[in-house]
C-alpha positions as protocol buffer text, in pm:
chain_id: "A"
residue {
  index: 1
  type: MET
  ca { x: 9505 y: -24119 z: 10897 }
}
residue {
  index: 2
  type: GLN
  ca { x: 9746 y: -24312 z: 10998 }
}
residue {
  index: 3
  type: LYS
  ca { x: 9807 y: -24697 z: 10896 }
}
residue {
  index: 4
  type: PHE
  ca { x: 9937 y: -24993 z: 11027 }
}
residue {
  index: 5
  type: ILE
  ca { x: 10034 y: -25303 z: 10807 }
}
residue {
  index: 6
  type: VAL
  ca { x: 9987 y: -25586 z: 11076 }
}
residue {
  index: 7
  type: SER
  ca { x: 10178 y: -25933 z: 10887 }
}
residue {
  index: 8
  type: PRO
  ca { x: 10113 y: -26261 z: 11024 }
}
residue {
  index: 9
  type: SER
  ca { x: 10338 y: -26424 z: 11230 }
}
residue {
  index: 10
  type: PRO
  ca { x: 10679 y: -26531 z: 11301 }
}
residue {
  index: 11
  type: HIS
  ca { x: 10761 y: -26137 z: 11412 }
}
residue {
  index: 12
  type: THR
  ca { x: 11054 y: -26217 z: 11544 }
}
residue {
  index: 13
  type: TYR
  ca { x: 11331 y: -26439 z: 11438 }
}
residue {
  index: 14
  type: THR
  ca { x: 11523 y: -26671 z: 11636 }
}
residue {
  index: 15
  type: GLY
  ca { x: 11830 y: -26942 z: 11541 }
}
residue {
  index: 16
  type: GLU
  ca { x: 11558 y: -27222 z: 11591 }
}
residue {
  index: 17
  type: SER
  ca { x: 11561 y: -27448 z: 11306 }
}
residue {
  index: 18
  type: VAL
  ca { x: 11350 y: -27787 z: 11194 }
}
residue {
  index: 19
  type: PRO
  ca { x: 11636 y: -27985 z: 11240 }
}
residue {
  index: 20
  type: ARG
  ca { x: 11683 y: -27841 z: 11534 }
}
residue {
  index: 21
  type: LEU
  ca { x: 11364 y: -27847 z: 11694 }
}
residue {
  index: 22
  type: MET
  ca { x: 11359 y: -28153 z: 11592 }
}
residue {
  index: 23
  type: TYR
  ca { x: 11693 y: -28354 z: 11680 }
}
residue {
  index: 24
  type: GLY
  ca { x: 11616 y: -28179 z: 12036 }
}
residue {
  index: 25
  type: VAL
  ca { x: 11322 y: -28364 z: 12083 }
}
residue {
  index: 26
  type: ILE
  ca { x: 11527 y: -28666 z: 11973 }
}
residue {
  index: 27
  type: ILE
  ca { x: 11775 y: -28614 z: 12299 }
}
residue {
  index: 28
  type: SER
  ca { x: 11474 y: -28548 z: 12484 }
}
residue {
  index: 29
  type: LEU
  ca { x: 11359 y: -28897 z: 12421 }
}
residue {
  index: 30
  type: LEU
  ca { x: 11657 y: -29087 z: 12469 }
}
residue {
  index: 31
  type: PRO
  ca { x: 11631 y: -29199 z: 12814 }
}
residue {
  index: 32
  type: ALA
  ca { x: 11266 y: -29376 z: 12771 }
}
residue {
  index: 33
  type: LEU
  ca { x: 11471 y: -29518 z: 12493 }
}
residue {
  index: 34
  type: GLY
  ca { x: 11705 y: -29666 z: 12684 }
}
residue {
  index: 35
  type: VAL
  ca { x: 11458 y: -29771 z: 12988 }
}
residue {
  index: 36
  type: SER
  ca { x: 11251 y: -30017 z: 12701 }
}
residue {
  index: 37
  type: VAL
  ca { x: 11606 y: -30151 z: 12586 }
}
residue {
  index: 38
  type: PHE
  ca { x: 11641 y: -30193 z: 12905 }
}
residue {
  index: 39
  type: TYR
  ca { x: 11346 y: -30408 z: 12970 }
}
residue {
  index: 40
  type: PHE
  ca { x: 11280 y: -30553 z: 12616 }
}
residue {
  index: 41
  type: GLY
  ca { x: 11687 y: -30587 z: 12461 }
}
residue {
  index: 42
  type: ILE
  ca { x: 11659 y: -30673 z: 12105 }
}
residue {
  index: 43
  type: GLY
  ca { x: 11307 y: -30685 z: 12040 }
}
residue {
  index: 44
  type: MET
  ca { x: 11321 y: -30291 z: 12117 }
}
residue {
  index: 45
  type: VAL
  ca { x: 11605 y: -30263 z: 11918 }
}
residue {
  index: 46
  type: ILE
  ca { x: 11440 y: -30439 z: 11620 }
}
residue {
  index: 47
  type: VAL
  ca { x: 11183 y: -30219 z: 11647 }
}
residue {
  index: 48
  type: THR
  ca { x: 11298 y: -29887 z: 11689 }
}
residue {
  index: 49
  type: THR
  ca { x: 11577 y: -29965 z: 11390 }
}
residue {
  index: 50
  type: VAL
  ca { x: 11319 y: -30083 z: 11157 }
}
residue {
  index: 51
  type: SER
  ca { x: 11068 y: -29795 z: 11246 }
}
residue {
  index: 52
  type: ILE
  ca { x: 11317 y: -29558 z: 11196 }
}
residue {
  index: 53
  type: LEU
  ca { x: 11445 y: -29630 z: 10880 }
}
residue {
  index: 54
  type: SER
  ca { x: 11130 y: -29759 z: 10668 }
}
residue {
  index: 55
  type: CYS
  ca { x: 11013 y: -29361 z: 10744 }
}
residue {
  index: 56
  type: ILE
  ca { x: 11289 y: -29186 z: 10653 }
}
residue {
  index: 57
  type: LEU
  ca { x: 11314 y: -29473 z: 10297 }
}
residue {
  index: 58
  type: PHE
  ca { x: 10903 y: -29414 z: 10279 }
}
residue {
  index: 59
  type: GLU
  ca { x: 10967 y: -28981 z: 10240 }
}
residue {
  index: 60
  type: TYR
  ca { x: 11264 y: -28994 z: 10051 }
}
residue {
  index: 61
  type: LEU
  ca { x: 11075 y: -29219 z: 9809 }
}
residue {
  index: 62
  type: ILE
  ca { x: 10740 y: -29020 z: 9815 }
}
residue {
  index: 63
  type: GLN
  ca { x: 10920 y: -28694 z: 9808 }
}
residue {
  index: 64
  type: LYS
  ca { x: 11167 y: -28795 z: 9524 }
}
residue {
  index: 65
  type: PHE
  ca { x: 10947 y: -29007 z: 9269 }
}
residue {
  index: 66
  type: VAL
  ca { x: 10577 y: -28893 z: 9352 }
}
residue {
  index: 67
  type: MET
  ca { x: 10558 y: -28511 z: 9476 }
}
residue {
  index: 68
  type: LYS
  ca { x: 10861 y: -28475 z: 9258 }
}
residue {
  index: 69
  type: THR
  ca { x: 11043 y: -28241 z: 9550 }
}
residue {
  index: 70
  type: ARG
  ca { x: 11367 y: -28172 z: 9707 }
}
residue {
  index: 71
  type: PRO
  ca { x: 11359 y: -28488 z: 9968 }
}
residue {
  index: 72
  type: THR
  ca { x: 11388 y: -28355 z: 10331 }
}
residue {
  index: 73
  type: HIS
  ca { x: 11400 y: -28657 z: 10519 }
}
residue {
  index: 74
  type: MET
  ca { x: 11704 y: -28609 z: 10674 }
}
residue {
  index: 75
  type: ASP
  ca { x: 11573 y: -28264 z: 10862 }
}
residue {
  index: 76
  type: GLY
  ca { x: 11459 y: -28534 z: 11188 }
}
residue {
  index: 77
  type: SER
  ca { x: 11114 y: -28552 z: 11155 }
}
residue {
  index: 78
  type: ALA
  ca { x: 11157 y: -28868 z: 10973 }
}
residue {
  index: 79
  type: ILE
  ca { x: 11350 y: -28961 z: 11256 }
}
residue {
  index: 80
  type: LEU
  ca { x: 11131 y: -28825 z: 11465 }
}
residue {
  index: 81
  type: THR
  ca { x: 10779 y: -28972 z: 11360 }
}
residue {
  index: 82
  type: GLY
  ca { x: 11020 y: -29286 z: 11324 }
}
residue {
  index: 83
  type: LEU
  ca { x: 11123 y: -29320 z: 11740 }
}
residue {
  index: 84
  type: LEU
  ca { x: 10715 y: -29202 z: 11864 }
}
residue {
  index: 85
  type: LEU
  ca { x: 10583 y: -29457 z: 11608 }
}
residue {
  index: 86
  type: ALA
  ca { x: 10782 y: -29739 z: 11770 }
}
residue {
  index: 87
  type: PHE
  ca { x: 10733 y: -29623 z: 12095 }
}
residue {
  index: 88
  type: CYS
  ca { x: 10321 y: -29698 z: 12073 }
}
residue {
  index: 89
  type: LEU
  ca { x: 10414 y: -30052 z: 11914 }
}
residue {
  index: 90
  type: PRO
  ca { x: 10483 y: -30376 z: 12147 }
}
residue {
  index: 91
  type: ALA
  ca { x: 10900 y: -30518 z: 12089 }
}
residue {
  index: 92
  type: ASN
  ca { x: 10741 y: -30798 z: 12009 }
}
residue {
  index: 93
  type: ILE
  ca { x: 10579 y: -30678 z: 11649 }
}
residue {
  index: 94
  type: PRO
  ca { x: 10713 y: -30847 z: 11320 }
}
residue {
  index: 95
  type: PHE
  ca { x: 10931 y: -30620 z: 11119 }
}
residue {
  index: 96
  type: TRP
  ca { x: 10690 y: -30608 z: 10841 }
}
residue {
  index: 97
  type: MET
  ca { x: 10392 y: -30528 z: 11030 }
}
residue {
  index: 98
  type: VAL
  ca { x: 10662 y: -30190 z: 11133 }
}
residue {
  index: 99
  type: MET
  ca { x: 10737 y: -30143 z: 10746 }
}
residue {
  index: 100
  type: ILE
  ca { x: 10360 y: -30072 z: 10728 }
}
residue {
  index: 101
  type: GLY
  ca { x: 10327 y: -29884 z: 11012 }
}
residue {
  index: 102
  type: GLY
  ca { x: 10583 y: -29633 z: 10910 }
}
residue {
  index: 103
  type: LEU
  ca { x: 10426 y: -29647 z: 10544 }
}
residue {
  index: 104
  type: ALA
  ca { x: 10109 y: -29517 z: 10733 }
}
residue {
  index: 105
  type: ALA
  ca { x: 10256 y: -29290 z: 10905 }
}
residue {
  index: 106
  type: VAL
  ca { x: 10441 y: -29094 z: 10649 }
}
residue {
  index: 107
  type: GLY
  ca { x: 10250 y: -29187 z: 10318 }
}
residue {
  index: 108
  type: ILE
  ca { x: 9900 y: -29135 z: 10492 }
}
residue {
  index: 109
  type: GLY
  ca { x: 9953 y: -28882 z: 10803 }
}
residue {
  index: 110
  type: LYS
  ca { x: 10247 y: -28692 z: 10632 }
}
residue {
  index: 111
  type: MET
  ca { x: 10261 y: -28614 z: 10317 }
}
residue {
  index: 112
  type: THR
  ca { x: 9924 y: -28693 z: 10185 }
}
residue {
  index: 113
  type: PHE
  ca { x: 9855 y: -28343 z: 10379 }
}
residue {
  index: 114
  type: GLY
  ca { x: 10171 y: -28186 z: 10242 }
}
residue {
  index: 115
  type: GLY
  ca { x: 10443 y: -28289 z: 10395 }
}
residue {
  index: 116
  type: LEU
  ca { x: 10594 y: -28152 z: 10720 }
}
residue {
  index: 117
  type: GLY
  ca { x: 10407 y: -27831 z: 10803 }
}
residue {
  index: 118
  type: ASN
  ca { x: 10022 y: -27932 z: 10633 }
}
residue {
  index: 119
  type: ASN
  ca { x: 9965 y: -28236 z: 10832 }
}
residue {
  index: 120
  type: ILE
  ca { x: 9658 y: -28214 z: 10963 }
}
residue {
  index: 121
  type: PHE
  ca { x: 9677 y: -28536 z: 11255 }
}
residue {
  index: 122
  type: ASN
  ca { x: 10004 y: -28697 z: 11462 }
}
residue {
  index: 123
  type: PRO
  ca { x: 10171 y: -28894 z: 11197 }
}
residue {
  index: 124
  type: ALA
  ca { x: 10335 y: -29101 z: 11448 }
}
residue {
  index: 125
  type: LEU
  ca { x: 9971 y: -29218 z: 11560 }
}
residue {
  index: 126
  type: VAL
  ca { x: 9831 y: -29250 z: 11253 }
}
residue {
  index: 127
  type: GLY
  ca { x: 10027 y: -29537 z: 11195 }
}
residue {
  index: 128
  type: ARG
  ca { x: 10006 y: -29658 z: 11511 }
}
residue {
  index: 129
  type: VAL
  ca { x: 9622 y: -29685 z: 11450 }
}
residue {
  index: 130
  type: PHE
  ca { x: 9633 y: -29788 z: 11087 }
}
residue {
  index: 131
  type: LEU
  ca { x: 9801 y: -30058 z: 11265 }
}
residue {
  index: 132
  type: PHE
  ca { x: 9593 y: -30096 z: 11548 }
}
residue {
  index: 133
  type: ILE
  ca { x: 9312 y: -30151 z: 11291 }
}
residue {
  index: 134
  type: SER
  ca { x: 9513 y: -30382 z: 11078 }
}
residue {
  index: 135
  type: PHE
  ca { x: 9639 y: -30602 z: 11262 }
}
residue {
  index: 136
  type: PRO
  ca { x: 9450 y: -30607 z: 11619 }
}
residue {
  index: 137
  type: VAL
  ca { x: 9618 y: -30928 z: 11775 }
}
residue {
  index: 138
  type: ALA
  ca { x: 9950 y: -30787 z: 11701 }
}
residue {
  index: 139
  type: MET
  ca { x: 9931 y: -30488 z: 11870 }
}
residue {
  index: 140
  type: THR
  ca { x: 9735 y: -30595 z: 12133 }
}
residue {
  index: 141
  type: SER
  ca { x: 10009 y: -30938 z: 12241 }
}
residue {
  index: 142
  type: TRP
  ca { x: 10253 y: -30719 z: 12488 }
}
residue {
  index: 143
  type: PRO
  ca { x: 10596 y: -30870 z: 12564 }
}
residue {
  index: 144
  type: GLU
  ca { x: 10737 y: -30962 z: 12936 }
}
residue {
  index: 145
  type: PRO
  ca { x: 10971 y: -30717 z: 13021 }
}
residue {
  index: 146
  type: GLY
  ca { x: 11346 y: -30928 z: 13113 }
}
residue {
  index: 147
  type: GLN
  ca { x: 11346 y: -31131 z: 12735 }
}
residue {
  index: 148
  type: TRP
  ca { x: 11645 y: -30908 z: 12620 }
}
residue {
  index: 149
  type: MET
  ca { x: 11671 y: -31211 z: 12359 }
}
residue {
  index: 150
  type: GLN
  ca { x: 11395 y: -31285 z: 12272 }
}
residue {
  index: 151
  type: TYR
  ca { x: 11196 y: -31112 z: 12018 }
}
residue {
  index: 152
  type: THR
  ca { x: 10861 y: -31206 z: 11837 }
}
residue {
  index: 153
  type: ASP
  ca { x: 10877 y: -31546 z: 12049 }
}
residue {
  index: 154
  type: ALA
  ca { x: 10859 y: -31323 z: 12343 }
}
residue {
  index: 155
  type: ALA
  ca { x: 10572 y: -31456 z: 12621 }
}
residue {
  index: 156
  type: THR
  ca { x: 10359 y: -31193 z: 12643 }
}
residue {
  index: 157
  type: GLY
  ca { x: 10027 y: -31053 z: 12865 }
}
residue {
  index: 158
  type: ALA
  ca { x: 9804 y: -30775 z: 12974 }
}
residue {
  index: 159
  type: THR
  ca { x: 9867 y: -30421 z: 12972 }
}
residue {
  index: 160
  type: PRO
  ca { x: 9830 y: -30281 z: 13368 }
}
residue {
  index: 161
  type: LEU
  ca { x: 9526 y: -30143 z: 13174 }
}
residue {
  index: 162
  type: GLY
  ca { x: 9410 y: -30442 z: 13033 }
}
residue {
  index: 163
  type: LEU
  ca { x: 9420 y: -30588 z: 13355 }
}
residue {
  index: 164
  type: MET
  ca { x: 9224 y: -30365 z: 13516 }
}
residue {
  index: 165
  type: LYS
  ca { x: 8953 y: -30295 z: 13224 }
}
residue {
  index: 166
  type: GLU
  ca { x: 8902 y: -30693 z: 13239 }
}
residue {
  index: 167
  type: GLY
  ca { x: 8899 y: -30748 z: 13559 }
}
residue {
  index: 168
  type: LEU
  ca { x: 8632 y: -30533 z: 13670 }
}
residue {
  index: 169
  type: ALA
  ca { x: 8385 y: -30725 z: 13509 }
}
residue {
  index: 170
  type: MET
  ca { x: 8349 y: -30963 z: 13790 }
}
residue {
  index: 171
  type: LYS
  ca { x: 8599 y: -30834 z: 14074 }
}
residue {
  index: 172
  type: THR
  ca { x: 8634 y: -30428 z: 14250 }
}
residue {
  index: 173
  type: VAL
  ca { x: 8937 y: -30281 z: 14244 }
}
residue {
  index: 174
  type: GLY
  ca { x: 9090 y: -30347 z: 14488 }
}
residue {
  index: 175
  type: GLU
  ca { x: 9067 y: -30766 z: 14385 }
}
residue {
  index: 176
  type: ILE
  ca { x: 9301 y: -30651 z: 14102 }
}
residue {
  index: 177
  type: MET
  ca { x: 9485 y: -30436 z: 14241 }
}
residue {
  index: 178
  type: PRO
  ca { x: 9727 y: -30681 z: 14367 }
}
residue {
  index: 179
  type: GLU
  ca { x: 9758 y: -30855 z: 14032 }
}
residue {
  index: 180
  type: VAL
  ca { x: 9869 y: -30518 z: 13889 }
}
residue {
  index: 181
  type: PRO
  ca { x: 10259 y: -30442 z: 13934 }
}
residue {
  index: 182
  type: SER
  ca { x: 10325 y: -30185 z: 14245 }
}
residue {
  index: 183
  type: PHE
  ca { x: 10300 y: -29808 z: 14189 }
}
residue {
  index: 184
  type: LEU
  ca { x: 10710 y: -29780 z: 14158 }
}
residue {
  index: 185
  type: ASN
  ca { x: 10735 y: -30073 z: 13879 }
}
residue {
  index: 186
  type: LEU
  ca { x: 10497 y: -29816 z: 13681 }
}
residue {
  index: 187
  type: PHE
  ca { x: 10689 y: -29493 z: 13779 }
}
residue {
  index: 188
  type: MET
  ca { x: 11035 y: -29714 z: 13703 }
}
residue {
  index: 189
  type: GLY
  ca { x: 10875 y: -29871 z: 13377 }
}
residue {
  index: 190
  type: LYS
  ca { x: 10910 y: -30237 z: 13477 }
}
residue {
  index: 191
  type: MET
  ca { x: 10546 y: -30387 z: 13387 }
}
residue {
  index: 192
  type: MET
  ca { x: 10381 y: -30457 z: 13013 }
}
residue {
  index: 193
  type: GLY
  ca { x: 10315 y: -30278 z: 12744 }
}
residue {
  index: 194
  type: SER
  ca { x: 10477 y: -30028 z: 12414 }
}
residue {
  index: 195
  type: SER
  ca { x: 10802 y: -29959 z: 12459 }
}
residue {
  index: 196
  type: GLY
  ca { x: 10768 y: -29555 z: 12496 }
}
residue {
  index: 197
  type: GLU
  ca { x: 10489 y: -29675 z: 12805 }
}
residue {
  index: 198
  type: VAL
  ca { x: 10697 y: -29828 z: 13062 }
}
residue {
  index: 199
  type: SER
  ca { x: 10884 y: -29548 z: 13203 }
}
residue {
  index: 200
  type: ALA
  ca { x: 10725 y: -29270 z: 13338 }
}
residue {
  index: 201
  type: LEU
  ca { x: 11053 y: -29125 z: 13535 }
}
residue {
  index: 202
  type: ALA
  ca { x: 11258 y: -29124 z: 13166 }
}
residue {
  index: 203
  type: LEU
  ca { x: 10928 y: -28932 z: 13060 }
}
residue {
  index: 204
  type: LEU
  ca { x: 10929 y: -28667 z: 13295 }
}
residue {
  index: 205
  type: ILE
  ca { x: 11290 y: -28632 z: 13224 }
}
residue {
  index: 206
  type: GLY
  ca { x: 11306 y: -28570 z: 12907 }
}
residue {
  index: 207
  type: MET
  ca { x: 11002 y: -28339 z: 12922 }
}
residue {
  index: 208
  type: LEU
  ca { x: 11216 y: -28082 z: 13139 }
}
residue {
  index: 209
  type: TYR
  ca { x: 11455 y: -28108 z: 12908 }
}
residue {
  index: 210
  type: MET
  ca { x: 11205 y: -27979 z: 12625 }
}
residue {
  index: 211
  type: LEU
  ca { x: 11096 y: -27732 z: 12843 }
}
residue {
  index: 212
  type: TYR
  ca { x: 11482 y: -27591 z: 12894 }
}
residue {
  index: 213
  type: ARG
  ca { x: 11534 y: -27592 z: 12581 }
}
residue {
  index: 214
  type: LYS
  ca { x: 11190 y: -27446 z: 12532 }
}
residue {
  index: 215
  type: ILE
  ca { x: 11147 y: -27650 z: 12236 }
}
residue {
  index: 216
  type: ILE
  ca { x: 10738 y: -27717 z: 12450 }
}
residue {
  index: 217
  type: THR
  ca { x: 10544 y: -27464 z: 12673 }
}
residue {
  index: 218
  type: TRP
  ca { x: 10368 y: -27674 z: 13029 }
}
residue {
  index: 219
  type: HIS
  ca { x: 10023 y: -27584 z: 12882 }
}
residue {
  index: 220
  type: ILE
  ca { x: 9935 y: -27907 z: 12716 }
}
residue {
  index: 221
  type: PRO
  ca { x: 10078 y: -28170 z: 12928 }
}
residue {
  index: 222
  type: VAL
  ca { x: 9985 y: -27973 z: 13214 }
}
residue {
  index: 223
  type: SER
  ca { x: 9602 y: -27965 z: 13087 }
}
residue {
  index: 224
  type: ILE
  ca { x: 9609 y: -28310 z: 12999 }
}
residue {
  index: 225
  type: LEU
  ca { x: 9786 y: -28453 z: 13304 }
}
residue {
  index: 226
  type: GLY
  ca { x: 9620 y: -28263 z: 13533 }
}
residue {
  index: 227
  type: SER
  ca { x: 9208 y: -28288 z: 13422 }
}
residue {
  index: 228
  type: VAL
  ca { x: 9317 y: -28684 z: 13395 }
}
residue {
  index: 229
  type: PHE
  ca { x: 9376 y: -28696 z: 13712 }
}
residue {
  index: 230
  type: ILE
  ca { x: 9149 y: -28467 z: 13864 }
}
residue {
  index: 231
  type: PHE
  ca { x: 8856 y: -28628 z: 13683 }
}
residue {
  index: 232
  type: THR
  ca { x: 8964 y: -29001 z: 13757 }
}
residue {
  index: 233
  type: GLY
  ca { x: 9047 y: -28870 z: 14135 }
}
residue {
  index: 234
  type: ILE
  ca { x: 8638 y: -28762 z: 14116 }
}
residue {
  index: 235
  type: LEU
  ca { x: 8503 y: -29126 z: 13947 }
}
residue {
  index: 236
  type: TRP
  ca { x: 8725 y: -29283 z: 14223 }
}
residue {
  index: 237
  type: LEU
  ca { x: 8590 y: -29086 z: 14525 }
}
residue {
  index: 238
  type: VAL
  ca { x: 8241 y: -29144 z: 14395 }
}
residue {
  index: 239
  type: ASN
  ca { x: 8300 y: -29519 z: 14374 }
}
residue {
  index: 240
  type: PRO
  ca { x: 8657 y: -29619 z: 14479 }
}
residue {
  index: 241
  type: ASP
  ca { x: 8552 y: -30001 z: 14397 }
}
residue {
  index: 242
  type: ARG
  ca { x: 8474 y: -29938 z: 14060 }
}
residue {
  index: 243
  type: PHE
  ca { x: 8708 y: -29659 z: 13924 }
}
residue {
  index: 244
  type: ALA
  ca { x: 9076 y: -29733 z: 13985 }
}
residue {
  index: 245
  type: ASP
  ca { x: 9299 y: -29435 z: 14166 }
}
residue {
  index: 246
  type: PRO
  ca { x: 9415 y: -29124 z: 13933 }
}
residue {
  index: 247
  type: LEU
  ca { x: 9756 y: -29213 z: 14025 }
}
residue {
  index: 248
  type: PHE
  ca { x: 9690 y: -29541 z: 13832 }
}
residue {
  index: 249
  type: HIS
  ca { x: 9589 y: -29350 z: 13535 }
}
residue {
  index: 250
  type: MET
  ca { x: 9865 y: -29135 z: 13534 }
}
residue {
  index: 251
  type: LEU
  ca { x: 10132 y: -29381 z: 13609 }
}
residue {
  index: 252
  type: THR
  ca { x: 9936 y: -29679 z: 13277 }
}
residue {
  index: 253
  type: GLY
  ca { x: 9867 y: -29634 z: 12950 }
}
residue {
  index: 254
  type: GLY
  ca { x: 10005 y: -29407 z: 12692 }
}
residue {
  index: 255
  type: LEU
  ca { x: 9921 y: -29117 z: 12919 }
}
residue {
  index: 256
  type: ILE
  ca { x: 10239 y: -28979 z: 12980 }
}
residue {
  index: 257
  type: LEU
  ca { x: 10473 y: -29058 z: 12597 }
}
residue {
  index: 258
  type: GLY
  ca { x: 10107 y: -28892 z: 12450 }
}
residue {
  index: 259
  type: ALA
  ca { x: 10078 y: -28589 z: 12647 }
}
residue {
  index: 260
  type: ILE
  ca { x: 10473 y: -28492 z: 12644 }
}
residue {
  index: 261
  type: TYR
  ca { x: 10558 y: -28541 z: 12249 }
}
residue {
  index: 262
  type: MET
  ca { x: 10238 y: -28669 z: 12072 }
}
residue {
  index: 263
  type: ALA
  ca { x: 9975 y: -28379 z: 12143 }
}
residue {
  index: 264
  type: THR
  ca { x: 10259 y: -28160 z: 12182 }
}
residue {
  index: 265
  type: ASP
  ca { x: 10343 y: -28190 z: 11803 }
}
residue {
  index: 266
  type: TYR
  ca { x: 10366 y: -27772 z: 11636 }
}
residue {
  index: 267
  type: VAL
  ca { x: 10202 y: -27895 z: 11357 }
}
residue {
  index: 268
  type: THR
  ca { x: 9850 y: -28061 z: 11539 }
}
residue {
  index: 269
  type: SER
  ca { x: 9821 y: -27854 z: 11836 }
}
residue {
  index: 270
  type: PRO
  ca { x: 9687 y: -27544 z: 11856 }
}
residue {
  index: 271
  type: MET
  ca { x: 9863 y: -27168 z: 11858 }
}
residue {
  index: 272
  type: THR
  ca { x: 9765 y: -27010 z: 12146 }
}
residue {
  index: 273
  type: ALA
  ca { x: 9769 y: -27077 z: 12517 }
}
residue {
  index: 274
  type: LYS
  ca { x: 9439 y: -27028 z: 12581 }
}
residue {
  index: 275
  type: GLY
  ca { x: 9352 y: -27263 z: 12276 }
}
residue {
  index: 276
  type: MET
  ca { x: 9624 y: -27514 z: 12394 }
}
residue {
  index: 277
  type: LEU
  ca { x: 9460 y: -27528 z: 12744 }
}
residue {
  index: 278
  type: ILE
  ca { x: 9155 y: -27620 z: 12612 }
}
residue {
  index: 279
  type: TYR
  ca { x: 9278 y: -27879 z: 12362 }
}
residue {
  index: 280
  type: GLY
  ca { x: 9434 y: -28041 z: 12679 }
}
residue {
  index: 281
  type: VAL
  ca { x: 9159 y: -28046 z: 12881 }
}
residue {
  index: 282
  type: GLY
  ca { x: 8977 y: -28205 z: 12587 }
}
residue {
  index: 283
  type: ILE
  ca { x: 9204 y: -28469 z: 12511 }
}
residue {
  index: 284
  type: GLY
  ca { x: 9196 y: -28559 z: 12892 }
}
residue {
  index: 285
  type: ILE
  ca { x: 8852 y: -28604 z: 12948 }
}
residue {
  index: 286
  type: VAL
  ca { x: 8805 y: -28846 z: 12676 }
}
residue {
  index: 287
  type: THR
  ca { x: 9062 y: -29018 z: 12701 }
}
residue {
  index: 288
  type: VAL
  ca { x: 8921 y: -29068 z: 13035 }
}
residue {
  index: 289
  type: LEU
  ca { x: 8630 y: -29134 z: 12920 }
}
residue {
  index: 290
  type: ILE
  ca { x: 8684 y: -29366 z: 12675 }
}
residue {
  index: 291
  type: ARG
  ca { x: 8874 y: -29597 z: 12899 }
}
residue {
  index: 292
  type: ILE
  ca { x: 8649 y: -29639 z: 13173 }
}
residue {
  index: 293
  type: PHE
  ca { x: 8316 y: -29639 z: 12969 }
}
residue {
  index: 294
  type: GLY
  ca { x: 8473 y: -29708 z: 12632 }
}
residue {
  index: 295
  type: ALA
  ca { x: 8532 y: -30050 z: 12450 }
}
residue {
  index: 296
  type: TYR
  ca { x: 8915 y: -29988 z: 12462 }
}
residue {
  index: 297
  type: PRO
  ca { x: 9195 y: -30064 z: 12776 }
}
residue {
  index: 298
  type: GLU
  ca { x: 9343 y: -29723 z: 12630 }
}
residue {
  index: 299
  type: GLY
  ca { x: 9194 y: -29398 z: 12502 }
}
residue {
  index: 300
  type: VAL
  ca { x: 9480 y: -29126 z: 12440 }
}
residue {
  index: 301
  type: GLN
  ca { x: 9607 y: -29183 z: 12084 }
}
residue {
  index: 302
  type: PHE
  ca { x: 9230 y: -29100 z: 11997 }
}
residue {
  index: 303
  type: ALA
  ca { x: 9186 y: -28849 z: 12213 }
}
residue {
  index: 304
  type: ILE
  ca { x: 9452 y: -28670 z: 12050 }
}
residue {
  index: 305
  type: LEU
  ca { x: 9350 y: -28762 z: 11676 }
}
residue {
  index: 306
  type: ILE
  ca { x: 9049 y: -28622 z: 11721 }
}
residue {
  index: 307
  type: PHE
  ca { x: 9139 y: -28280 z: 11933 }
}
residue {
  index: 308
  type: ASN
  ca { x: 9424 y: -28293 z: 11580 }
}
residue {
  index: 309
  type: GLY
  ca { x: 9058 y: -28218 z: 11336 }
}
residue {
  index: 310
  type: PHE
  ca { x: 8981 y: -27948 z: 11645 }
}
residue {
  index: 311
  type: THR
  ca { x: 9276 y: -27805 z: 11642 }
}
residue {
  index: 312
  type: PRO
  ca { x: 9205 y: -27554 z: 11310 }
}
residue {
  index: 313
  type: LEU
  ca { x: 8870 y: -27424 z: 11515 }
}
residue {
  index: 314
  type: LEU
  ca { x: 9118 y: -27358 z: 11815 }
}
residue {
  index: 315
  type: ASN
  ca { x: 9352 y: -27133 z: 11548 }
}
residue {
  index: 316
  type: LYS
  ca { x: 9068 y: -26954 z: 11408 }
}
residue {
  index: 317
  type: TYR
  ca { x: 8887 y: -26858 z: 11763 }
}
residue {
  index: 318
  type: ILE
  ca { x: 9088 y: -26819 z: 12012 }
}
residue {
  index: 319
  type: LYS
  ca { x: 9340 y: -26542 z: 11896 }
}
residue {
  index: 320
  type: PRO
  ca { x: 9593 y: -26352 z: 12083 }
}
residue {
  index: 321
  type: LYS
  ca { x: 9520 y: -25928 z: 12031 }
}
residue {
  index: 322
  type: ARG
  ca { x: 9642 y: -25855 z: 11701 }
}
residue {
  index: 323
  type: PHE
  ca { x: 9991 y: -25599 z: 11747 }
}
residue {
  index: 324
  type: GLY
  ca { x: 9960 y: -25259 z: 11582 }
}
residue {
  index: 325
  type: LYS
  ca { x: 9545 y: -25190 z: 11627 }
}
residue {
  index: 326
  type: GLU
  ca { x: 9425 y: -24912 z: 11352 }
}
residue {
  index: 327
  type: VAL
  ca { x: 9447 y: -24625 z: 11517 }
}
residue {
  index: 328
  type: ALA
  ca { x: 9240 y: -24281 z: 11433 }
}
residue {
  index: 329
  type: HIS
  ca { x: 9355 y: -24008 z: 11412 }
}
residue {
  index: 330
  type: GLY
  ca { x: 9220 y: -23599 z: 11381 }
}
């Protein structure tokens, strides 16, 4: 009998590396960063700078003095975590809260599990949820766009999702929509929200770049966005006075940012195409359930963290066919 040895992946070698992949994602985020700086000015610059520097510093300190390992703080992963964390925050949040968020993202979300490649949950979302629980007022005070030289004293207001959530207690969707920015403004990013929520156009440009570079595949973003569109579309058709149309849900909140950049994290998402599709559909459905029936107007960050926890199960039970199956001769 001839024996075949089946080894774990990867089975091929490419020129990609951790720094190359991380900096590729960072490059794809530059259009969205530019739009956010255009709308929120100095506040976005301060929040982004502090977030990135905090994540780099805390990763270095933890690896150097706590874990006693060679620091990898400049491989791009700490910069990316800091940038994504900044995209999840209001542009007027005090800098010291941003530093706490950076410590939570790196210290709790990443290094507690052993560093890059071992973390169960997306580090930037861990930092975001930690701040949301610790400082709910600061994390729900959204600056109005166009206040370029204002930081913590910027005028604030509600996000489109917040307006919809609060308004439905007394009004119909049709009565609330005139208070919400137009779909064109939502698509371009002229609305209140976290820095990375604002421009669907810029985020989609970044996704096209990552697809071209083969940094991500289409499975997770399309399955999340598609399931949200279908689910909210069904609800809208059933009762358009109670439920907003699917385009509103697609263009508001952190859905597009989460679908393209948070849910596709290599470490915390499934490895197989089938697993990715199940993972994406699950995130989309839970996002809609939280948005419509939950206490919070937004739910994508919680949905992603929930399904980060299911990723090991999806990897265990949904596996590709092994190459080199043993064949008996005789």
